[in-house]
Backbone atoms as SQL, in Angstrom:
CREATE TABLE atoms (id INTEGER PRIMARY KEY, chain TEXT, resi INTEGER, resn TEXT, atom TEXT, x REAL, y REAL, z REAL);
INSERT INTO atoms VALUES
  (1, 'A', 1, 'MET', 'N', -8.087, 2.849, 0.582),
  (2, 'A', 1, 'MET', 'CA', -8.342, 3.649, 1.742),
  (3, 'A', 1, 'MET', 'C', -7.613, 4.960, 1.607),
  (4, 'A', 2, 'VAL', 'N', -8.165, 6.033, 2.120),
  (5, 'A', 2, 'VAL', 'CA', -7.555, 7.356, 2.067),
  (6, 'A', 2, 'VAL', 'C', -7.092, 7.743, 3.464),
  (7, 'A', 3, 'ARG', 'N', -5.882, 8.271, 3.521),
  (8, 'A', 3, 'ARG', 'CA', -5.290, 8.649, 4.814),
  (9, 'A', 3, 'ARG', 'C', -4.643, 10.038, 4.655),
  (10, 'A', 4, 'ARG', 'N', -4.894, 10.936, 5.599),
  (11, 'A', 4, 'ARG', 'CA', -4.267, 12.249, 5.572),
  (12, 'A', 4, 'ARG', 'C', -2.958, 12.210, 6.327),
  (13, 'A', 5, 'HIS', 'N', -1.950, 12.820, 5.743),
  (14, 'A', 5, 'HIS', 'CA', -0.639, 12.930, 6.410),
  (15, 'A', 5, 'HIS', 'C', 0.002, 14.212, 5.894),
  (16, 'A', 6, 'GLY', 'N', 0.417, 15.069, 6.828),
  (17, 'A', 6, 'GLY', 'CA', 0.987, 16.341, 6.407),
  (18, 'A', 6, 'GLY', 'C', -0.049, 17.133, 5.616),
  (19, 'A', 7, 'GLY', 'N', 0.348, 17.687, 4.502),
  (20, 'A', 7, 'GLY', 'CA', -0.563, 18.480, 3.687),
  (21, 'A', 7, 'GLY', 'C', -1.226, 17.714, 2.567),
  (22, 'A', 8, 'TYR', 'N', -1.146, 16.360, 2.594),
  (23, 'A', 8, 'TYR', 'CA', -1.692, 15.542, 1.506),
  (24, 'A', 8, 'TYR', 'C', -2.655, 14.477, 2.004),
  (25, 'A', 9, 'TYR', 'N', -3.463, 14.031, 1.050),
  (26, 'A', 9, 'TYR', 'CA', -4.305, 12.850, 1.235),
  (27, 'A', 9, 'TYR', 'C', -3.655, 11.736, 0.424),
  (28, 'A', 10, 'TYR', 'N', -3.532, 10.563, 1.016),
  (29, 'A', 10, 'TYR', 'CA', -2.881, 9.416, 0.374),
  (30, 'A', 10, 'TYR', 'C', -3.925, 8.339, 0.115),
  (31, 'A', 11, 'LEU', 'N', -3.971, 7.859, -1.114),
  (32, 'A', 11, 'LEU', 'CA', -4.866, 6.782, -1.503),
  (33, 'A', 11, 'LEU', 'C', -4.047, 5.506, -1.599),
  (34, 'A', 12, 'PHE', 'N', -4.321, 4.561, -0.690),
  (35, 'A', 12, 'PHE', 'CA', -3.651, 3.259, -0.684),
  (36, 'A', 12, 'PHE', 'C', -4.559, 2.265, -1.386),
  (37, 'A', 13, 'VAL', 'N', -4.032, 1.583, -2.393),
  (38, 'A', 13, 'VAL', 'CA', -4.826, 0.639, -3.178),
  (39, 'A', 13, 'VAL', 'C', -4.052, -0.662, -3.398),
  (40, 'A', 14, 'SER', 'N', -4.785, -1.698, -3.812),
  (41, 'A', 14, 'SER', 'CA', -4.173, -2.959, -4.188),
  (42, 'A', 14, 'SER', 'C', -4.315, -3.138, -5.701),
  (43, 'A', 15, 'PHE', 'N', -3.225, -3.489, -6.359),
  (44, 'A', 15, 'PHE', 'CA', -3.194, -3.725, -7.807),
  (45, 'A', 15, 'PHE', 'C', -2.987, -5.214, -8.075),
  (46, 'A', 16, 'ASP', 'N', -3.420, -5.664, -9.213),
  (47, 'A', 16, 'ASP', 'CA', -3.171, -6.976, -9.781),
  (48, 'A', 16, 'ASP', 'C', -4.107, -8.059, -9.245),
  (49, 'A', 17, 'LEU', 'N', -3.654, -9.299, -9.200),
  (50, 'A', 17, 'LEU', 'CA', -4.532, -10.446, -8.954),
  (51, 'A', 17, 'LEU', 'C', -4.415, -10.999, -7.537),
  (52, 'A', 18, 'CYS', 'N', -5.589, -11.289, -6.947),
  (53, 'A', 18, 'CYS', 'CA', -5.650, -11.863, -5.599),
  (54, 'A', 18, 'CYS', 'C', -6.407, -13.194, -5.661),
  (55, 'A', 19, 'TYR', 'N', -6.558, -13.841, -4.521),
  (56, 'A', 19, 'TYR', 'CA', -7.303, -15.090, -4.370),
  (57, 'A', 19, 'TYR', 'C', -6.731, -16.221, -5.222),
  (58, 'A', 20, 'ARG', 'N', -5.432, -16.208, -5.410),
  (59, 'A', 20, 'ARG', 'CA', -4.744, -17.262, -6.142),
  (60, 'A', 20, 'ARG', 'C', -3.668, -17.911, -5.290),
  (61, 'A', 21, 'GLY', 'N', -3.812, -17.767, -3.970),
  (62, 'A', 21, 'GLY', 'CA', -2.831, -18.340, -3.063),
  (63, 'A', 21, 'GLY', 'C', -1.427, -17.812, -3.343),
  (64, 'A', 22, 'ALA', 'N', -0.451, -18.708, -3.362),
  (65, 'A', 22, 'ALA', 'CA', 0.941, -18.314, -3.573),
  (66, 'A', 22, 'ALA', 'C', 1.189, -17.778, -4.982),
  (67, 'A', 23, 'GLN', 'N', 0.202, -17.916, -5.886),
  (68, 'A', 23, 'GLN', 'CA', 0.324, -17.357, -7.246),
  (69, 'A', 23, 'GLN', 'C', -0.225, -15.944, -7.349),
  (70, 'A', 24, 'SER', 'N', -0.712, -15.390, -6.256),
  (71, 'A', 24, 'SER', 'CA', -1.273, -14.031, -6.249),
  (72, 'A', 24, 'SER', 'C', -0.190, -13.008, -6.561),
  (73, 'A', 25, 'THR', 'N', -0.564, -11.994, -7.339),
  (74, 'A', 25, 'THR', 'CA', 0.373, -10.931, -7.716),
  (75, 'A', 25, 'THR', 'C', -0.035, -9.572, -7.106),
  (76, 'A', 26, 'TYR', 'N', -0.992, -9.602, -6.189),
  (77, 'A', 26, 'TYR', 'CA', -1.430, -8.365, -5.526),
  (78, 'A', 26, 'TYR', 'C', -0.230, -7.611, -4.987),
  (79, 'A', 27, 'ARG', 'N', -0.313, -6.289, -4.967),
  (80, 'A', 27, 'ARG', 'CA', 0.709, -5.445, -4.368),
  (81, 'A', 27, 'ARG', 'C', 0.061, -4.152, -3.920),
  (82, 'A', 28, 'THR', 'N', 0.662, -3.488, -2.998),
  (83, 'A', 28, 'THR', 'CA', 0.094, -2.270, -2.419),
  (84, 'A', 28, 'THR', 'C', 0.765, -1.061, -3.044),
  (85, 'A', 29, 'MET', 'N', -0.082, -0.155, -3.548),
  (86, 'A', 29, 'MET', 'CA', 0.377, 1.055, -4.237),
  (87, 'A', 29, 'MET', 'C', -0.237, 2.269, -3.539),
  (88, 'A', 30, 'VAL', 'N', 0.366, 3.426, -3.779),
  (89, 'A', 30, 'VAL', 'CA', -0.144, 4.657, -3.185),
  (90, 'A', 30, 'VAL', 'C', 0.005, 5.832, -4.149),
  (91, 'A', 31, 'GLY', 'N', -0.930, 6.743, -4.047),
  (92, 'A', 31, 'GLY', 'CA', -0.856, 8.011, -4.753),
  (93, 'A', 31, 'GLY', 'C', -1.285, 9.092, -3.773),
  (94, 'A', 32, 'ARG', 'N', -0.995, 10.338, -4.090),
  (95, 'A', 32, 'ARG', 'CA', -1.392, 11.397, -3.173),
  (96, 'A', 32, 'ARG', 'C', -1.962, 12.583, -3.919),
  (97, 'A', 33, 'SER', 'N', -2.696, 13.419, -3.151),
  (98, 'A', 33, 'SER', 'CA', -3.337, 14.612, -3.681),
  (99, 'A', 33, 'SER', 'C', -3.458, 15.656, -2.574),
  (100, 'A', 34, 'ALA', 'N', -3.470, 16.907, -2.943),
  (101, 'A', 34, 'ALA', 'CA', -3.717, 17.954, -1.973),
  (102, 'A', 34, 'ALA', 'C', -5.194, 18.043, -1.615),
  (103, 'A', 35, 'SER', 'N', -6.047, 17.382, -2.429),
  (104, 'A', 35, 'SER', 'CA', -7.495, 17.394, -2.212),
  (105, 'A', 35, 'SER', 'C', -7.980, 15.977, -1.938),
  (106, 'A', 36, 'ILE', 'N', -8.925, 15.831, -1.014),
  (107, 'A', 36, 'ILE', 'CA', -9.453, 14.496, -0.719),
  (108, 'A', 36, 'ILE', 'C', -10.172, 13.892, -1.921),
  (109, 'A', 37, 'THR', 'N', -10.613, 14.715, -2.857),
  (110, 'A', 37, 'THR', 'CA', -11.317, 14.223, -4.052),
  (111, 'A', 37, 'THR', 'C', -10.379, 13.996, -5.225),
  (112, 'A', 38, 'GLY', 'N', -9.067, 14.179, -5.018),
  (113, 'A', 38, 'GLY', 'CA', -8.087, 13.904, -6.069),
  (114, 'A', 38, 'GLY', 'C', -7.899, 15.096, -6.991),
  (115, 'A', 39, 'PRO', 'N', -7.221, 14.884, -8.088),
  (116, 'A', 39, 'PRO', 'CA', -6.725, 13.602, -8.558),
  (117, 'A', 39, 'PRO', 'C', -5.497, 13.128, -7.769),
  (118, 'A', 40, 'PHE', 'N', -5.361, 11.821, -7.646),
  (119, 'A', 40, 'PHE', 'CA', -4.243, 11.206, -6.937),
  (120, 'A', 40, 'PHE', 'C', -3.186, 10.798, -7.950),
  (121, 'A', 41, 'ALA', 'N', -1.937, 11.125, -7.657),
  (122, 'A', 41, 'ALA', 'CA', -0.832, 10.807, -8.572),
  (123, 'A', 41, 'ALA', 'C', 0.299, 10.128, -7.803),
  (124, 'A', 42, 'ASP', 'N', 1.134, 9.409, -8.520),
  (125, 'A', 42, 'ASP', 'CA', 2.263, 8.727, -7.894),
  (126, 'A', 42, 'ASP', 'C', 3.459, 9.666, -7.765),
  (127, 'A', 43, 'ARG', 'N', 4.547, 9.127, -7.288),
  (128, 'A', 43, 'ARG', 'CA', 5.769, 9.914, -7.050),
  (129, 'A', 43, 'ARG', 'C', 6.267, 10.588, -8.337),
  (130, 'A', 44, 'ASN', 'N', 5.990, 9.990, -9.489),
  (131, 'A', 44, 'ASN', 'CA', 6.441, 10.553, -10.762),
  (132, 'A', 44, 'ASN', 'C', 5.438, 11.521, -11.392),
  (133, 'A', 45, 'GLY', 'N', 4.287, 11.692, -10.718),
  (134, 'A', 45, 'GLY', 'CA', 3.273, 12.593, -11.232),
  (135, 'A', 45, 'GLY', 'C', 2.238, 11.943, -12.119),
  (136, 'A', 46, 'THR', 'N', 2.310, 10.617, -12.312),
  (137, 'A', 46, 'THR', 'CA', 1.318, 9.918, -13.135),
  (138, 'A', 46, 'THR', 'C', 0.051, 9.703, -12.336),
  (139, 'A', 47, 'ARG', 'N', -1.067, 10.129, -12.878),
  (140, 'A', 47, 'ARG', 'CA', -2.344, 9.947, -12.185),
  (141, 'A', 47, 'ARG', 'C', -2.661, 8.460, -12.045),
  (142, 'A', 48, 'MET', 'N', -3.285, 8.132, -10.923),
  (143, 'A', 48, 'MET', 'CA', -3.650, 6.746, -10.693),
  (144, 'A', 48, 'MET', 'C', -4.725, 6.284, -11.659),
  (145, 'A', 49, 'THR', 'N', -5.538, 7.194, -12.156),
  (146, 'A', 49, 'THR', 'CA', -6.547, 6.852, -13.149),
  (147, 'A', 49, 'THR', 'C', -5.918, 6.548, -14.519),
  (148, 'A', 50, 'SER', 'N', -4.625, 6.829, -14.652),
  (149, 'A', 50, 'SER', 'CA', -3.893, 6.534, -15.888),
  (150, 'A', 50, 'SER', 'C', -2.859, 5.443, -15.669),
  (151, 'A', 51, 'GLY', 'N', -3.050, 4.642, -14.639),
  (152, 'A', 51, 'GLY', 'CA', -2.138, 3.522, -14.376),
  (153, 'A', 51, 'GLY', 'C', -1.015, 3.846, -13.404),
  (154, 'A', 52, 'GLY', 'N', -0.996, 5.032, -12.850),
  (155, 'A', 52, 'GLY', 'CA', 0.049, 5.412, -11.892),
  (156, 'A', 52, 'GLY', 'C', -0.149, 4.769, -10.543),
  (157, 'A', 53, 'GLY', 'N', 0.851, 4.873, -9.724),
  (158, 'A', 53, 'GLY', 'CA', 0.823, 4.327, -8.379),
  (159, 'A', 53, 'GLY', 'C', 2.249, 4.022, -7.944),
  (160, 'A', 54, 'THR', 'N', 2.635, 4.468, -6.783),
  (161, 'A', 54, 'THR', 'CA', 3.959, 4.180, -6.246),
  (162, 'A', 54, 'THR', 'C', 3.880, 2.927, -5.383),
  (163, 'A', 55, 'GLU', 'N', 4.629, 1.900, -5.755),
  (164, 'A', 55, 'GLU', 'CA', 4.587, 0.637, -5.029),
  (165, 'A', 55, 'GLU', 'C', 5.280, 0.777, -3.663),
  (166, 'A', 56, 'ILE', 'N', 4.569, 0.327, -2.616),
  (167, 'A', 56, 'ILE', 'CA', 5.204, 0.341, -1.285),
  (168, 'A', 56, 'ILE', 'C', 5.325, -1.061, -0.694),
  (169, 'A', 57, 'LEU', 'N', 4.597, -2.038, -1.259),
  (170, 'A', 57, 'LEU', 'CA', 4.717, -3.407, -0.758),
  (171, 'A', 57, 'LEU', 'C', 4.317, -4.376, -1.851),
  (172, 'A', 58, 'ALA', 'N', 5.197, -5.342, -2.123),
  (173, 'A', 58, 'ALA', 'CA', 4.933, -6.379, -3.122),
  (174, 'A', 58, 'ALA', 'C', 5.385, -7.719, -2.557),
  (175, 'A', 59, 'GLY', 'N', 5.039, -8.791, -3.269),
  (176, 'A', 59, 'GLY', 'CA', 5.474, -10.099, -2.843),
  (177, 'A', 59, 'GLY', 'C', 6.990, -10.195, -2.764),
  (178, 'A', 60, 'HIS', 'N', 7.479, -10.912, -1.766),
  (179, 'A', 60, 'HIS', 'CA', 8.915, -11.139, -1.596),
  (180, 'A', 60, 'HIS', 'C', 9.104, -12.331, -0.669),
  (181, 'A', 61, 'GLY', 'N', 10.122, -13.128, -0.935),
  (182, 'A', 61, 'GLY', 'CA', 10.354, -14.301, -0.111),
  (183, 'A', 61, 'GLY', 'C', 9.107, -15.172, -0.042),
  (184, 'A', 62, 'GLY', 'N', 8.670, -15.502, 1.168),
  (185, 'A', 62, 'GLY', 'CA', 7.480, -16.325, 1.375),
  (186, 'A', 62, 'GLY', 'C', 6.192, -15.536, 1.492),
  (187, 'A', 63, 'ILE', 'N', 6.225, -14.260, 1.132),
  (188, 'A', 63, 'ILE', 'CA', 5.020, -13.400, 1.180),
  (189, 'A', 63, 'ILE', 'C', 4.548, -13.187, -0.237),
  (190, 'A', 64, 'HIS', 'N', 3.307, -13.612, -0.506),
  (191, 'A', 64, 'HIS', 'CA', 2.745, -13.522, -1.847),
  (192, 'A', 64, 'HIS', 'C', 1.439, -12.724, -1.816),
  (193, 'A', 65, 'GLY', 'N', 1.314, -11.795, -2.734),
  (194, 'A', 65, 'GLY', 'CA', 0.073, -11.056, -2.910),
  (195, 'A', 65, 'GLY', 'C', -0.362, -10.181, -1.736),
  (196, 'A', 66, 'PRO', 'N', 0.538, -9.376, -1.151),
  (197, 'A', 66, 'PRO', 'CA', 0.106, -8.524, -0.038),
  (198, 'A', 66, 'PRO', 'C', -0.844, -7.420, -0.486),
  (199, 'A', 67, 'GLY', 'N', -2.002, -7.339, 0.147),
  (200, 'A', 67, 'GLY', 'CA', -2.975, -6.323, -0.232),
  (201, 'A', 67, 'GLY', 'C', -4.124, -6.225, 0.737),
  (202, 'A', 68, 'HIS', 'N', -5.220, -5.601, 0.287),
  (203, 'A', 68, 'HIS', 'CA', -6.385, -5.294, 1.139),
  (204, 'A', 68, 'HIS', 'C', -5.915, -4.608, 2.422),
  (205, 'A', 69, 'ASN', 'N', -5.267, -3.496, 2.246),
  (206, 'A', 69, 'ASN', 'CA', -4.572, -2.828, 3.337),
  (207, 'A', 69, 'ASN', 'C', -5.437, -1.847, 4.119),
  (208, 'A', 70, 'ALA', 'N', -4.935, -1.539, 5.304),
  (209, 'A', 70, 'ALA', 'CA', -5.469, -0.472, 6.147),
  (210, 'A', 70, 'ALA', 'C', -4.286, 0.168, 6.846),
  (211, 'A', 71, 'VAL', 'N', -4.368, 1.466, 7.085),
  (212, 'A', 71, 'VAL', 'CA', -3.333, 2.179, 7.820),
  (213, 'A', 71, 'VAL', 'C', -3.919, 2.621, 9.155),
  (214, 'A', 72, 'LEU', 'N', -3.257, 2.264, 10.215),
  (215, 'A', 72, 'LEU', 'CA', -3.703, 2.607, 11.572),
  (216, 'A', 72, 'LEU', 'C', -2.617, 3.392, 12.271),
  (217, 'A', 73, 'SER', 'N', -3.011, 4.247, 13.193),
  (218, 'A', 73, 'SER', 'CA', -2.037, 4.961, 14.024),
  (219, 'A', 73, 'SER', 'C', -1.844, 4.236, 15.330),
  (220, 'A', 74, 'ASP', 'N', -0.609, 4.089, 15.727),
  (221, 'A', 74, 'ASP', 'CA', -0.249, 3.441, 16.985),
  (222, 'A', 74, 'ASP', 'C', 0.670, 4.392, 17.748),
  (223, 'A', 75, 'SER', 'N', 0.953, 4.080, 18.975),
  (224, 'A', 75, 'SER', 'CA', 1.805, 4.965, 19.781),
  (225, 'A', 75, 'SER', 'C', 3.212, 5.090, 19.192),
  (226, 'A', 76, 'ASP', 'N', 3.640, 4.078, 18.428),
  (227, 'A', 76, 'ASP', 'CA', 4.966, 4.095, 17.802),
  (228, 'A', 76, 'ASP', 'C', 4.959, 4.730, 16.419),
  (229, 'A', 77, 'GLY', 'N', 3.793, 5.056, 15.895),
  (230, 'A', 77, 'GLY', 'CA', 3.687, 5.619, 14.550),
  (231, 'A', 77, 'GLY', 'C', 2.576, 4.942, 13.782),
  (232, 'A', 78, 'ASP', 'N', 2.649, 5.044, 12.473),
  (233, 'A', 78, 'ASP', 'CA', 1.629, 4.427, 11.618),
  (234, 'A', 78, 'ASP', 'C', 1.972, 2.978, 11.335),
  (235, 'A', 79, 'VAL', 'N', 0.927, 2.179, 11.159),
  (236, 'A', 79, 'VAL', 'CA', 1.074, 0.745, 10.913),
  (237, 'A', 79, 'VAL', 'C', 0.265, 0.370, 9.675),
  (238, 'A', 80, 'LEU', 'N', 0.861, -0.412, 8.787),
  (239, 'A', 80, 'LEU', 'CA', 0.162, -0.950, 7.626),
  (240, 'A', 80, 'LEU', 'C', -0.244, -2.380, 7.949),
  (241, 'A', 81, 'VAL', 'N', -1.536, -2.658, 7.836),
  (242, 'A', 81, 'VAL', 'CA', -2.086, -4.004, 8.086),
  (243, 'A', 81, 'VAL', 'C', -2.616, -4.503, 6.752),
  (244, 'A', 82, 'TYR', 'N', -2.350, -5.772, 6.433),
  (245, 'A', 82, 'TYR', 'CA', -2.735, -6.328, 5.134),
  (246, 'A', 82, 'TYR', 'C', -2.821, -7.852, 5.232),
  (247, 'A', 83, 'HIS', 'N', -3.350, -8.466, 4.213),
  (248, 'A', 83, 'HIS', 'CA', -3.323, -9.931, 4.156),
  (249, 'A', 83, 'HIS', 'C', -2.338, -10.354, 3.068),
  (250, 'A', 84, 'TYR', 'N', -1.832, -11.557, 3.200),
  (251, 'A', 84, 'TYR', 'CA', -0.969, -12.128, 2.168),
  (252, 'A', 84, 'TYR', 'C', -1.098, -13.644, 2.202),
  (253, 'A', 85, 'TYR', 'N', -0.465, -14.306, 1.253),
  (254, 'A', 85, 'TYR', 'CA', -0.466, -15.764, 1.197),
  (255, 'A', 85, 'TYR', 'C', 0.922, -16.291, 1.470),
  (256, 'A', 86, 'ALA', 'N', 1.002, -17.386, 2.211),
  (257, 'A', 86, 'ALA', 'CA', 2.262, -18.075, 2.462),
  (258, 'A', 86, 'ALA', 'C', 2.574, -18.983, 1.265),
  (259, 'A', 87, 'ASP', 'N', 3.748, -19.566, 1.253),
  (260, 'A', 87, 'ASP', 'CA', 4.147, -20.464, 0.169),
  (261, 'A', 87, 'ASP', 'C', 3.140, -21.599, -0.053),
  (262, 'A', 88, 'ASN', 'N', 2.520, -22.082, 1.026),
  (263, 'A', 88, 'ASN', 'CA', 1.563, -23.203, 0.893),
  (264, 'A', 88, 'ASN', 'C', 0.156, -22.734, 0.519),
  (265, 'A', 89, 'GLY', 'N', -0.013, -21.421, 0.274),
  (266, 'A', 89, 'GLY', 'CA', -1.304, -20.886, -0.147),
  (267, 'A', 89, 'GLY', 'C', -2.218, -20.467, 0.979),
  (268, 'A', 90, 'SER', 'N', -1.822, -20.677, 2.226),
  (269, 'A', 90, 'SER', 'CA', -2.667, -20.257, 3.346),
  (270, 'A', 90, 'SER', 'C', -2.642, -18.745, 3.510),
  (271, 'A', 91, 'ALA', 'N', -3.785, -18.193, 3.898),
  (272, 'A', 91, 'ALA', 'CA', -3.910, -16.750, 4.097),
  (273, 'A', 91, 'ALA', 'C', -3.330, -16.355, 5.441),
  (274, 'A', 92, 'ARG', 'N', -2.632, -15.238, 5.479),
  (275, 'A', 92, 'ARG', 'CA', -1.972, -14.746, 6.681),
  (276, 'A', 92, 'ARG', 'C', -2.226, -13.257, 6.852),
  (277, 'A', 93, 'LEU', 'N', -1.999, -12.772, 8.073),
  (278, 'A', 93, 'LEU', 'CA', -2.105, -11.348, 8.386),
  (279, 'A', 93, 'LEU', 'C', -0.707, -10.759, 8.466),
  (280, 'A', 94, 'GLY', 'N', -0.481, -9.659, 7.763),
  (281, 'A', 94, 'GLY', 'CA', 0.797, -8.957, 7.815),
  (282, 'A', 94, 'GLY', 'C', 0.635, -7.615, 8.511),
  (283, 'A', 95, 'ILE', 'N', 1.612, -7.257, 9.306),
  (284, 'A', 95, 'ILE', 'CA', 1.624, -5.964, 10.008),
  (285, 'A', 95, 'ILE', 'C', 3.037, -5.409, 9.924),
  (286, 'A', 96, 'ASN', 'N', 3.160, -4.210, 9.361),
  (287, 'A', 96, 'ASN', 'CA', 4.455, -3.551, 9.250),
  (288, 'A', 96, 'ASN', 'C', 4.329, -2.100, 9.684),
  (289, 'A', 97, 'LEU', 'N', 5.421, -1.557, 10.174),
  (290, 'A', 97, 'LEU', 'CA', 5.458, -0.129, 10.429),
  (291, 'A', 97, 'LEU', 'C', 5.496, 0.616, 9.104),
  (292, 'A', 98, 'LEU', 'N', 4.927, 1.804, 9.095),
  (293, 'A', 98, 'LEU', 'CA', 4.879, 2.644, 7.916),
  (294, 'A', 98, 'LEU', 'C', 5.620, 3.938, 8.240),
  (295, 'A', 99, 'GLY', 'N', 6.677, 4.215, 7.475),
  (296, 'A', 99, 'GLY', 'CA', 7.420, 5.449, 7.654),
  (297, 'A', 99, 'GLY', 'C', 7.095, 6.427, 6.541),
  (298, 'A', 100, 'TRP', 'N', 7.595, 7.632, 6.706),
  (299, 'A', 100, 'TRP', 'CA', 7.381, 8.689, 5.712),
  (300, 'A', 100, 'TRP', 'C', 8.721, 9.319, 5.390),
  (301, 'A', 101, 'ASP', 'N', 9.095, 9.353, 4.099),
  (302, 'A', 101, 'ASP', 'CA', 10.404, 9.911, 3.730),
  (303, 'A', 101, 'ASP', 'C', 10.375, 11.439, 3.746),
  (304, 'A', 102, 'SER', 'N', 11.504, 12.036, 3.441),
  (305, 'A', 102, 'SER', 'CA', 11.624, 13.497, 3.521),
  (306, 'A', 102, 'SER', 'C', 10.759, 14.228, 2.489),
  (307, 'A', 103, 'SER', 'N', 10.323, 13.515, 1.456),
  (308, 'A', 103, 'SER', 'CA', 9.421, 14.101, 0.440),
  (309, 'A', 103, 'SER', 'C', 7.948, 13.853, 0.767),
  (310, 'A', 104, 'GLY', 'N', 7.699, 13.172, 1.895),
  (311, 'A', 104, 'GLY', 'CA', 6.330, 12.931, 2.331),
  (312, 'A', 104, 'GLY', 'C', 5.711, 11.664, 1.776),
  (313, 'A', 105, 'TRP', 'N', 6.503, 10.758, 1.198),
  (314, 'A', 105, 'TRP', 'CA', 5.959, 9.506, 0.667),
  (315, 'A', 105, 'TRP', 'C', 6.127, 8.387, 1.677),
  (316, 'A', 106, 'PRO', 'N', 5.088, 7.520, 1.779),
  (317, 'A', 106, 'PRO', 'CA', 5.161, 6.415, 2.744),
  (318, 'A', 106, 'PRO', 'C', 6.063, 5.286, 2.242),
  (319, 'A', 107, 'TYR', 'N', 6.623, 4.551, 3.187),
  (320, 'A', 107, 'TYR', 'CA', 7.374, 3.335, 2.891),
  (321, 'A', 107, 'TYR', 'C', 7.155, 2.351, 4.017),
  (322, 'A', 108, 'VAL', 'N', 7.252, 1.081, 3.709),
  (323, 'A', 108, 'VAL', 'CA', 7.053, -0.008, 4.653),
  (324, 'A', 108, 'VAL', 'C', 8.404, -0.464, 5.178),
  (325, 'A', 109, 'TYR', 'N', 8.446, -0.690, 6.509),
  (326, 'A', 109, 'TYR', 'CA', 9.662, -1.295, 7.065),
  (327, 'A', 109, 'TYR', 'C', 9.320, -2.204, 8.198);
């Protein structure tokens, strides 16, 4: 999904493997561009078409394979919505606030 923030367009994508329950390795990555048509690059300047992407959410604790994301605006700010798998392999809905650092990059909290 593409989202405009400040002077950039941000491309949020899911990398790696999904539909494997607690064995899923999906993670949420982002790149940005001054143009909606790209090219999109990560924080280090690597284009996403060359394997780049800045990770903002990955599996941790009992959360496995977070991905298939959407960014929504709420009265408190931006929200990242995604699915993930619990330890027992059941699918769950994840919702986190999305912040923006001083360099304009998103982060999940």
